[in-house]
C-alpha positions in Angstrom: 0.0 0.0 0.0 1.3 3.5 -0.9 0.1 6.6 0.9 0.9 10.2 -0.1 0.8 12.5 2.9 0.0 16.2 2.1 1.1 18.7 4.8 1.6 22.4 5.1 4.9 22.5 6.9 8.1 20.5 7.4 8.4 21.5 11.0 6.2 21.6 14.1 3.6 19.3 15.7 1.8 18.2 12.5 5.0 16.8 11.1 5.8 15.1 14.4 2.3 13.5 14.3 2.8 12.3 10.7 6.2 10.8 11.5 4.7 8.9 14.4 2.1 7.5 12.0 4.8 6.5 9.5 6.7 4.8 12.2 3.6 2.9 13.3 2.9 1.4 9.8 6.2 0.3 8.4 4.5 -2.1 5.9 3.0 1.0 4.1 5.1 3.0 1.6 4.9 6.6 2.8 5.5 9.6 0.7 5.1 13.3 1.7 4.2 16.4 -0.3 4.5 19.8 1.4 2.4 22.8 0.4 4.2 25.5 2.3 1.6 28.0 3.7 4.4 29.9 5.7 8.0 29.4 6.7 8.4 26.5 9.0 10.4 26.0 12.1 13.5 23.9 11.6 13.1 21.4 14.5 15.6 18.9 13.1 13.0 16.2 12.2 14.5 13.6 9.9 12.6 13.0 6.6 14.3 9.8 5.6 11.3 7.8 7.0 9.5 8.9 3.8 10.1 7.1 0.5 9.9 10.4 -1.2 9.6 14.1 -0.3 8.0 16.6 -2.7 7.2 20.3 -2.6 4.2 21.9 -4.2 4.3 25.6 -5.2 1.9 28.3 -4.3 -0.7 29.7 -5.3 -3.6 27.2 -5.3 -3.9 26.7 -9.1 -0.2 25.8 -9.4 -0.4 23.6 -6.4 -3.3 21.8 -7.8 -1.6 21.1 -11.1 1.6 19.9 -9.3 -0.4 17.7 -6.9 -2.4 16.2 -9.8 0.8 15.4 -11.7 2.4 13.9 -8.6 -0.7 11.7 -7.9 -0.7 10.5 -11.5 3.0 9.8 -11.5 3.2 8.2 -8.1 0.0 6.3 -8.1 -0.8 6.3 -4.4 -3.6 4.2 -3.1 -4.6 7.0 -0.8 -3.9 10.7 -0.1 -3.7 11.5 3.5 -4.2 15.3 4.0 -3.2 16.9 7.3 -4.7 20.3 8.4 -7.3 22.5 6.8 -5.5 23.9 3.8 -4.0 20.5 2.8 -7.4 19.0 3.4 -9.0 21.5 0.9 -6.3 20.9 -1.7 -6.5 17.1 -1.5 -10.3 17.0 -1.7 -10.5 19.0 -5.0 -8.1 16.8 -6.7 -9.0 13.8 -9.0 -12.1 12.3 -7.4 -10.7 8.8 -8.2 -8.2 9.1 -5.4 -9.3 8.1 -1.9 -8.6 10.9 0.7 -8.1 10.4 4.4 -8.3 13.8 6.2 -6.7 14.7 9.6 -7.8 18.2 10.5 -5.5 18.4 13.6 -8.1 20.8 14.9 -10.7 22.2 12.6 -10.1 25.7 11.4 -13.6 26.8 12.5 -12.4 26.2 16.1 -10.0 29.2 15.7 -10.7 32.0 18.1 -8.8 34.6 16.1 -11.4 34.5 13.3 -14.7 36.3 13.3 -18.0 34.5 13.7 -18.9 35.0 10.0 -15.5 33.6 8.8 -15.8 30.6 11.2 -19.3 29.9 9.8 -18.0 30.1 6.2 -15.2 27.6 7.0 -17.6 25.2 8.7 -19.8 25.4 5.5 -16.8 24.5 3.4 -15.9 21.6 5.6 -19.5 20.3 5.5 -19.5 20.5 1.7 -16.3 18.5 1.5 -17.4 15.7 3.8 -18.7 13.7 0.9 -15.3 13.9 -0.8 -13.6 12.3 2.3 -13.1 8.5 2.4 -12.3 8.6 6.1 -11.9 11.4 8.7 -8.9 10.6 10.9 -9.7 12.4 14.2 -7.0 13.1 16.8 -9.4 13.4 19.7 -13.0 12.4 20.7 -14.0 16.0 20.3 -12.7 16.2 16.8 -14.5 12.9 16.0 -17.8 14.4 17.3 -17.4 17.6 15.3 -16.6 15.5 12.2 -19.8 13.4 12.6 -21.8 16.7 13.1 -20.4 17.9 9.7 -21.7 14.8 8.0 -18.7 12.5 7.9 -19.9 8.9 7.9 -16.6 7.3 8.3 -14.7 8.6 11.4 -11.8 6.9 13.2 -10.0 8.4 16.2 -6.3 7.7 15.9 -4.4 8.9 19.0 -1.2 10.9 18.7 1.9 9.7 20.5 5.3 11.0 21.4 8.0 9.5 19.1 11.5 8.6 20.3 11.3 10.3 23.7 14.7 9.9 25.5 14.9 7.9 28.7 14.9 10.9 31.0 12.7 11.9 33.9 11.9 15.3 35.4 12.9 15.7 39.0 11.3 17.8 41.7 12.7 21.2 42.9 11.0 23.8 45.1 12.4 26.4 42.7 10.0 25.6 39.9 11.0 26.1 36.3 7.8 26.4 34.2 8.1 25.6 30.4 5.8 25.7 27.5 6.4 24.7 23.8 5.1 26.0 20.5 4.7 28.8 18.0 4.2 32.2 19.6 1.0 33.4 18.1 -2.8 33.6 18.5 -3.4 29.8 18.9 -1.0 29.4 21.8 -2.5 32.5 23.4 0.6 34.0 25.0 -1.4 36.8 26.7 -3.2 34.1 28.6 0.1 32.8 29.9 1.0 36.3 31.0 -2.3 36.7 32.8 -1.6 33.5 34.7 2.0 34.6 35.5 0.7 38.0 36.8 -1.8 36.3 39.0 0.8 33.9 40.4 3.1 36.8 41.2 0.8 39.7 42.2 -1.9 37.8 44.0 -0.3 34.6 45.2 3.1 36.1 45.8 4.9 33.1 44.1 7.8 33.7 41.7 9.0 31.0 39.4 11.2 30.7 36.3 9.3 30.8 33.0 10.6 29.6 29.6 9.0 29.4 26.1 10.6 26.9 23.9 9.7 28.1 20.4 9.4 31.3 18.4 7.0 33.3 16.3 5.6 36.8 16.4 8.5 39.2 17.0 6.4 41.7 19.0 5.0 38.9 21.1 8.4 37.6 21.7 9.6 41.1 22.9 6.5 41.4 25.1 7.1 38.0 26.8 10.7 38.8 27.5 9.7 42.2 28.9 7.5 40.3 31.4 10.2 37.9 32.5 9.5 35.0 30.2 12.7 33.6 28.6 12.1 32.9 24.9 14.4 30.2 23.4 13.4 30.5 19.8 13.2 27.4 17.5 15.4 24.6 18.7 16.0 21.0 17.3 13.6 18.6 18.8 16.3 16.8 20.7 17.2 20.0 22.5 13.5 20.7 23.3 13.1 17.3 24.9 16.4 17.7 26.9 15.2 21.2 28.2 11.8 19.8 29.0 13.5 17.0 31.1 15.2 19.7 33.2 11.9 21.6 33.8 9.5 21.0 36.8 6.1 22.0 35.2 4.7 22.0 31.7 2.1 24.7 31.0 -0.2 24.8 27.9 -2.4 27.8 27.4 -3.7 27.4 23.8 -7.0 28.8 23.0 -7.8 26.0 20.5 -6.1 22.7 20.0 -6.2 19.2 18.6 -4.0 16.7 20.4 -0.6 18.4 20.9 2.5 16.3 20.7 4.2 18.7 23.1 1.8 17.7 25.9 2.5 14.0 25.2 6.3 14.6 25.2 6.2 16.5 28.5 4.0 13.8 30.0 6.3 11.0 28.8 9.2 12.9 30.5 7.3 12.9 33.8 6.4 16.6 33.9 3.3 17.6 35.9 0.9 19.2 33.5 -1.1 22.5 33.9 -3.3 23.0 30.9 -6.1 25.3 29.9 -9.2 23.3 29.9 -10.3 23.8 26.4 -12.8 21.2 24.9 -10.3 19.2 22.8 -8.0 18.6 25.8 -10.8 17.9 28.1 -12.1 15.2 25.7 -8.6 13.6 25.9 -8.7 13.6 29.7 -5.4 15.4 29.8 -4.3 15.7 33.5 -4.1 19.2 35.1 -6.9 20.9 33.2 -7.9 24.3 34.7 -10.8 26.6 34.0 -9.3 30.1 34.3 -5.9 31.8 34.2 -6.2 32.2 38.0 -6.8 28.5 38.4 -3.8 27.7 36.3 -1.6 30.0 38.4 -3.0 28.5 41.6 -2.1 24.9 40.4 1.4 26.0 39.5 1.9 27.4 43.0 0.6 24.2 44.6 3.1 22.1 42.8 5.8 23.4 45.1 4.6 20.7 47.4 6.8 17.7 46.7 4.1 15.1 47.5 1.6 16.7 45.2 4.3 17.1 42.5 5.2 13.4 42.7 1.5 12.4 42.5 1.0 14.6 39.4 4.2 13.2 37.8 2.6 9.7 38.1 -0.6 11.0 36.5 1.4 12.4 33.6 3.3 9.1 33.1 0.0 7.1 33.2 -1.5 9.5 30.6 1.5 9.1 28.3 1.5 5.3 28.7 -2.0 5.1 27.2 -0.7 6.6 23.9 1.1 3.6 22.6 2.5 2.5 19.2 0.3 -0.5 19.1 -2.9 1.5 19.7 -1.9 4.1 17.1 -1.1 1.3 14.6 -4.3 -0.5 15.2 -6.5 2.6 14.8 -4.6 4.0 11.8 -4.8 0.6 10.1 -8.6 0.7 10.7 -8.7 4.1 9.2 -6.9 3.2 6.1 -8.9 0.0 5.9 -12.2 2.1 5.7 -10.8 3.8 2.6 -9.0 0.9 0.9 -10.0 -2.3 2.7 -8.6 -4.7 0.1 -5.2 -3.0 0.0 -4.9 -2.9 3.8 -5.8 -6.5 4.0 -3.2 -7.5 1.5 -0.4 -5.5 3.3 -1.0 -7.6 6.4 -1.0 -4.7 8.8 -3.6 -6.2 11.2 
């Protein structure tokens, strides 16, 4: 079986998710085509897991022609599109090609778009449901949203952390709080600053803060001005090493799918403090909070070594539920819904 993955960036969480899928299904011949929507972060991810790496040019008409030529030349049994723009491109290609679609959080969940724009995006997604052989959801919430859009074939395939080193976070009363990701609207850096302000001004607790990632330059300057160290983009190995030396992982995103960074932090034994948005609540991520003040309060309480140790065990238990076998079985089921004869012949079950 041959699968062509269509993605928007050769860096970040979506690529990490795709690489884990490739690792979970070695009997499948995986290729990747990138349709670069913006410059991507160089996180040092190796691409040799793919049998072929291709780049599609912008704008859309050129990308469509290039993708159509690639599909005809490569002859994939299935195109697996990742994220909204790639999902749009894949589903207006030759209708003879089966399309698996992984939204990695539907675009209409974005809180930086107006209500009318979100409604328009939702209508587009609904109109393309019939052109989707299988919707590959990353969380129960995403699966429920997909079914509400009219997708009849929906499989939830859990994300997992890939190649996490054998390191464990250790307690210290001098907490070092870390978050990971692109600095922009989705990760909601002002929310992090509100939590930091409450922790310091109301609770009188001062800890070390670090953001592993980069993005909006003005936002980076504002974070630094408020005492948050901004590391910029680092190779994934360095990110994991820095995470292992932290004491708390914080996630303040305003909308989200199933972030790899949370799974990596949990696998390293970091207690989690996350904003309780619907996607993360559907995954039962430990440490969910309702408000910025609640988030700050939870950080402060993790100075207690007994609570910290208990929360570390919760994180490790959460990470242990996201296994290679579970991902392989669910992804095999997803591909089987689209091309059952081919999956059966590749002996993936």
